[in-house]
N, C-alpha and C positions, 0 to 999 in steps of 0.2 A: 503495499500500499504506500504511495509515494505521500510523502509530506513535506517535503521543502527542496530547495534547490540553491546553486549557489550564483555568482554572477557570470559562469560561462555556460549555464544551461546544462549542468550535469544535476542529477536527482539522487536526493535520499528517501529511501524506504524503509519501511517496516515491515520484515517479513512475517508474513504468514503461513509459510512453507512448515510441514512438521518437523523436517530436518534442521531447523534454522529457525524456528518460532521466535518473536521476539525481538531478533537481533538487529541492528541498524545496517543497513548494504547503502553503498554508494555506486551509483551508474553513470558512468563517462559517455557520454552520447558518441564520442568518436569511435568506441568500442561496439556500437551498436550491432553489428554485422555478427559477433562471436559471442554478446550476451555475457557478458563477464561484469560480475558484481563484485565489490570488495566489501569485507565484513569491516566496517569502522568501529564499532562497538557490540558488545554482547547484551546490551539491554539499551531499552531508549531511557532509561535514568544515567547510566553510565555515558551516554553521547552527550545528555545535556550537560553533566559535570564536565566532561571534557571541553565542552563547546564554551562554556559560562570560564573557564580556567584559562581558556586562550582568548578570551575577547571577541571571540567570533559573533557575527551576526547573521541571520537569515536573508535571503531576497525574497521580496513577496512576490 
């Protein structure tokens, strides 16, 4: 389930798949043909803590 993007058109997803449920995934549009997602956090809470600690913001 997509929930945010960055300034380059990449998308953050919350996984709903059984084998990765609850993990935050990052999808770069340049690799769309390969459908490669990077796990950036093991939970949404972990993702938010990391984001806040780095002073990051979401693009609306």
